[in-house]
C-alpha distance (Angstrom), angle and dihedral (degrees) to the residues before:
residue distance angle dihedral
M1 . . .
S2 3.80 . .
E3 3.82 116.1 .
L4 3.81 91.5 -158.0
V5 3.80 119.3 116.4
L6 3.80 123.8 -166.9
G7 3.81 109.3 -146.1
I8 3.81 125.6 -159.0
E9 3.82 123.8 -168.1
S10 3.82 125.8 -176.3
S11 3.79 105.8 142.1
C12 3.81 98.7 129.2
D13 3.80 133.5 -12.3
E14 3.80 102.7 -27.7
T15 3.78 125.8 73.5
A16 3.79 112.3 -152.2
A17 3.78 140.6 174.6
A18 3.80 130.8 -177.8
V19 3.77 143.3 171.0
V20 3.81 115.9 -139.5
A21 3.80 129.1 178.4
G22 3.79 122.0 -146.5
G23 3.78 94.1 -8.7
R24 3.82 94.7 -71.1
E25 3.80 114.9 45.5
I26 3.80 107.1 89.6
R27 3.81 108.2 -151.0
S28 3.81 93.9 173.8
S29 3.80 139.0 -8.5
V30 3.79 122.6 -177.0
V31 3.80 128.7 176.6
E32 3.79 131.3 -169.6
S33 3.81 108.4 -157.9
Q34 3.80 124.2 -151.9
V35 3.81 95.5 -163.8
L36 3.81 94.4 118.7
E37 3.80 91.7 49.3
H38 3.80 92.8 55.0
A39 3.83 100.7 32.9
R40 3.81 94.1 88.7
Y41 3.81 89.5 58.9
G42 3.81 95.7 45.8
G43 3.80 92.3 -124.8
V44 3.78 145.2 28.6
V45 3.82 117.6 -55.3
P46 3.83 106.2 -154.9
E47 3.82 96.4 -148.7
I48 3.80 92.3 51.0
A49 3.81 90.6 46.2
G50 3.79 93.6 52.9
R51 3.80 94.0 48.5
S52 3.79 91.5 48.0
H53 3.82 91.6 52.3
L54 3.79 89.1 50.7
R55 3.81 91.9 54.8
V56 3.78 97.8 49.1
V57 3.82 110.2 26.3
M58 3.82 99.3 91.6
P59 3.84 96.3 41.4
L60 3.81 88.1 47.7
I61 3.81 91.6 53.2
D62 3.80 88.4 51.5
R63 3.81 89.3 51.9
A64 3.80 92.3 50.7
L65 3.81 91.9 50.5
A66 3.81 92.3 46.6
K67 3.80 92.8 47.9
A68 3.82 89.9 51.6
D69 3.83 88.6 47.0
V70 3.81 92.3 -125.7
T71 3.80 138.3 110.8
L72 3.78 131.5 -140.7
E73 3.80 87.3 -93.7
D74 3.81 88.2 67.7
I75 3.82 94.5 51.6
G76 3.81 118.6 101.5
C77 3.81 100.3 -171.7
I78 3.80 141.5 4.1
A79 3.81 120.3 -134.2
V80 3.78 124.0 -169.2
T81 3.79 137.6 177.0
S82 3.80 109.7 -108.4
R83 3.84 100.7 167.0
P84 2.99 152.7 67.1
G85 3.80 112.6 11.1
L86 3.78 144.7 70.9
I87 3.77 105.3 -25.5
G88 3.81 96.2 -138.7
S89 3.79 92.1 48.7
L90 3.80 93.2 46.8
L91 3.80 91.7 51.4
V92 3.81 92.1 56.3
G93 3.81 92.9 57.0
L94 3.79 93.6 39.9
S95 3.81 92.3 50.5
A96 3.80 91.5 50.0
A97 3.81 91.5 48.7
K98 3.81 92.7 48.8
A99 3.79 91.9 49.2
L100 3.80 92.9 51.1
A101 3.80 93.6 44.2
F102 3.81 91.3 49.3
A103 3.80 94.5 45.9
R104 3.82 94.0 47.7
D105 3.84 96.9 34.3
L106 3.81 90.8 -121.9
P107 3.81 129.2 153.8
L108 3.80 114.7 -102.3
V109 3.81 127.6 -148.7
C110 3.80 127.3 -171.6
V111 3.79 115.2 -142.4
N112 3.80 130.5 -154.3
H113 3.81 107.2 -128.5
I114 3.81 93.7 -143.0
E115 3.81 93.4 50.4
A116 3.80 88.5 49.0
H117 3.81 91.8 53.7
A118 3.80 89.9 52.8
Y119 3.79 90.3 48.5
A120 3.82 91.7 50.7
A121 3.80 90.9 72.4
T122 3.81 90.9 59.5
M123 3.81 98.2 49.9
E124 3.81 93.2 79.8
N125 3.81 95.0 35.1
D126 3.80 116.0 94.0
G127 3.80 95.6 -166.8
D128 3.78 131.2 82.5
S129 3.80 106.2 -71.7
Y130 3.82 103.4 -173.2
P131 2.92 136.0 119.7
S132 3.79 97.0 24.9
L133 3.77 140.0 148.3
A134 3.82 111.2 -110.5
L135 3.80 122.8 -156.4
V136 3.80 109.2 -166.4
V137 3.79 108.7 -166.2
S138 3.79 124.2 169.8
G139 3.79 144.1 121.0
G140 3.77 92.4 -68.3
H141 3.80 104.3 24.5
T142 3.78 139.6 47.9
A143 3.78 111.6 168.0
L144 3.78 142.6 136.5
Y145 3.80 123.0 -134.0
V146 3.77 140.1 172.6
A147 3.80 105.4 -126.8
H148 3.80 106.2 -148.7
S149 3.82 93.5 171.4
P150 3.81 137.3 -15.2
F151 3.81 91.5 -74.2
E152 3.81 103.7 22.2
L153 3.81 110.4 87.6
E154 3.79 123.0 167.3
L155 3.80 112.2 -154.7
L156 3.81 113.2 -133.5
S157 3.78 103.0 167.6
R158 3.78 143.0 -15.9
T159 3.78 134.6 -167.0
L160 3.78 116.3 -71.8
D161 3.82 91.9 -142.8
D162 3.82 130.5 -16.1
A163 3.76 123.9 25.8
A164 3.80 114.6 -120.8
G165 3.80 92.7 -112.4
E166 3.79 90.9 51.2
A167 3.81 89.4 53.5
F168 3.82 89.4 52.2
D169 3.81 89.9 53.3
K170 3.80 93.9 48.6
V171 3.80 95.4 46.2
A172 3.80 90.0 46.6
Y173 3.80 87.9 55.6
L174 3.81 90.6 51.3
L175 3.81 89.6 51.2
G176 3.79 93.0 48.3
L177 3.80 93.0 -112.5
P178 3.81 124.7 145.5
Y179 3.80 126.1 -100.8
P180 2.99 129.7 -70.5
G181 3.77 92.0 54.9
G182 3.80 101.8 -158.6
P183 3.81 99.3 69.2
S184 3.81 91.7 37.1
I185 3.79 94.5 54.1
S186 3.80 93.0 42.6
K187 3.80 91.3 53.7
L188 3.81 93.2 49.5
A189 3.81 93.0 42.0
A190 3.81 90.8 59.4
S191 3.82 88.6 75.5
G192 3.82 95.9 41.5
N193 3.79 138.3 85.6
A194 3.80 110.6 -106.4
R195 3.81 91.1 -160.7
A196 3.79 95.9 52.0
Y197 3.81 93.2 98.2
D198 3.78 129.9 24.5
F199 3.79 99.9 -141.2
P200 3.84 115.1 -174.6
R201 3.80 124.9 -88.8
C202 3.78 123.0 -155.2
R203 3.81 112.7 -121.2
A204 3.80 123.4 175.5
K205 3.81 111.6 -136.4
H206 3.79 94.2 -162.6
G207 3.78 138.4 13.2
P208 3.80 127.3 14.8
P209 3.81 122.8 -6.7
A210 3.79 114.2 -79.3
F211 3.78 133.8 -150.7
S212 3.79 123.2 -161.5
F213 3.80 130.6 161.4
S214 3.81 105.0 169.4
G215 3.82 92.4 87.5
L216 3.79 91.5 49.1
K217 3.78 91.3 49.2
T218 3.82 90.7 48.7
A219 3.80 91.6 49.2
V220 3.80 89.7 56.3
L221 3.81 90.4 47.8
Y222 3.84 92.3 53.0
H223 3.79 90.9 45.4
L224 3.79 89.8 56.6
R225 3.81 99.6 37.6
G226 3.78 102.6 30.4
Q227 3.80 118.5 -131.5
D228 3.82 93.2 -36.1
A229 3.81 104.3 86.3
L230 3.82 89.9 -173.4
A231 3.80 93.7 56.1
P232 3.80 114.8 109.5
T233 3.77 116.4 -95.1
P234 3.82 111.3 -109.3
A235 3.78 116.7 -104.5
P236 3.82 111.8 -93.3
D237 3.81 93.3 -108.7
A238 3.82 89.3 51.4
I239 3.82 92.4 61.0
P240 3.83 102.3 85.6
D241 3.81 94.3 -175.6
R242 3.80 97.1 42.9
A243 3.82 94.8 128.9
D244 3.82 90.8 48.4
V245 3.81 90.7 51.4
A246 3.81 90.7 49.9
A247 3.80 92.7 47.7
S248 3.82 93.8 45.9
F249 3.80 91.3 48.2
E250 3.80 92.0 48.2
E251 3.81 90.2 49.5
A252 3.81 91.0 50.9
V253 3.80 91.4 51.8
A254 3.80 91.7 49.0
D255 3.82 92.1 49.0
S256 3.81 91.7 46.9
L257 3.80 90.9 54.3
V258 3.79 100.9 37.6
G259 3.80 101.2 46.3
P260 3.82 98.9 57.3
T261 3.80 92.7 37.7
V262 3.80 96.3 54.0
A263 3.82 91.0 42.6
V264 3.82 91.7 55.2
A265 3.81 92.2 46.2
V266 3.81 89.7 53.9
E267 3.80 92.8 44.7
R268 3.80 92.5 51.0
G269 3.79 96.3 40.3
L270 3.81 93.7 -120.5
A271 3.78 115.3 158.4
R272 3.81 97.4 -160.1
V273 3.79 136.9 51.8
L274 3.81 118.3 -163.0
V275 3.81 110.3 -154.8
V276 3.80 111.1 -165.7
G277 3.80 143.7 159.4
G278 3.79 131.4 65.4
V279 3.82 95.4 -59.6
A280 3.82 88.3 57.3
C281 3.82 85.1 78.1
N282 3.79 89.2 68.5
R283 3.79 110.8 116.7
R284 3.80 96.4 -146.2
L285 3.80 94.1 47.6
R286 3.79 89.5 53.0
E287 3.80 92.3 49.9
V288 3.80 96.2 47.0
M289 3.81 95.7 42.0
R290 3.80 93.8 49.5
A291 3.81 92.5 46.6
K292 3.81 97.2 45.8
A293 3.80 93.3 42.2
A294 3.82 92.2 49.3
E295 3.81 90.0 52.9
R296 3.81 87.4 62.7
G297 3.80 95.9 41.5
I298 3.80 93.4 -104.1
E299 3.81 125.7 135.8
A300 3.81 115.7 -132.6
I301 3.79 111.4 -153.1
F302 3.81 122.2 -164.1
P303 3.81 126.8 179.8
S304 3.78 118.5 -125.0
P305 3.82 108.9 -83.9
A306 3.81 91.6 -104.0
Y307 3.81 89.3 60.7
C308 3.82 96.0 43.2
T309 3.78 93.1 69.4
D310 3.80 121.4 58.9
N311 3.79 111.4 -61.0
A312 3.79 139.4 151.8
A313 3.82 97.5 -127.1
M314 3.80 89.4 77.7
I315 3.82 89.5 48.4
A316 3.79 92.5 51.6
G317 3.80 92.1 42.7
L318 3.78 95.4 52.7
G319 3.79 89.4 37.5
W320 3.81 89.3 62.5
H321 3.81 90.5 58.8
L322 3.81 91.8 47.7
W323 3.80 90.1 48.9
K324 3.79 93.0 50.8
A325 3.81 90.2 46.8
G326 3.80 89.6 55.3
R327 3.81 93.9 -115.4
L328 3.79 95.0 143.7
A329 3.79 126.4 164.9
G330 3.78 126.9 -134.5
F331 3.78 126.6 -133.9
D332 3.80 87.9 -100.5
A333 3.82 90.6 65.3
D334 3.78 112.6 131.7
A335 3.79 136.1 -156.7
S336 3.79 123.9 -117.3
P337 3.82 132.0 -165.2
Q338 3.83 89.7 -148.9
């Protein structure tokens, strides 16, 4: 029986397809980004995202198969993201996966996007990965889990308001930087002073760890506009300390994520922290997490940048484990935004 899994991902604004063998060996991984389509709006427009997925999903699957030098006859299982995400976008990928599975009489597995992100950090790691603490941090999600196995995640805490990636996008807008905000802020922050401004960090006094970024975002807004939140934001060239603001904001985000994460890993006696999602590409977060984790004898594991952002290799990889565990989906499987 073939060990190859075809993965399909369409949960938000990137269409992706991949072929993975045995849950780890990435034979191909292709992604069609919609960044340029959404940049003019400063964020993802669900209707545009769904229509874009519809245009490219089948040609992209063909590209993934060709790059892996295989055909559908060589595929043993089809894995697809079914939750969470934009419902219209999810349905495009799920419909394509169902059609292919039905036509080729192949088993179908539905994959949780968040679980797949956590699994992505283990695909390039040769050591024992479980149990681990998993920090999932992206434009739509900021949450902390205990990963007991590839598809057993125990939720410990999630953001109380904005996701970290969303805060990057909003602060980038305030600074006159292009969408998406994460790479833009990181590039500008490289020439700034991260200690120039002491922007607030969320710290839970009692109970589980907490993440919150609305206060940080608001602090940046008031710094730029003064005490009148409705005042227009100064033009980018009229902000003399723009790089310092970007660097100080980036440092605050990194501290807000690293502190609670390392503390929980120590408390629970977990030797590894998996840091995944689009924000895991951030240079400063990687530096601070690795340094603070190492101080406590903890290994911080990040996927390669290509597998931090949305991709189908993680869907196919986790899908292989679901397939082997007999967790198959029927043709009545549905998508869910939750």
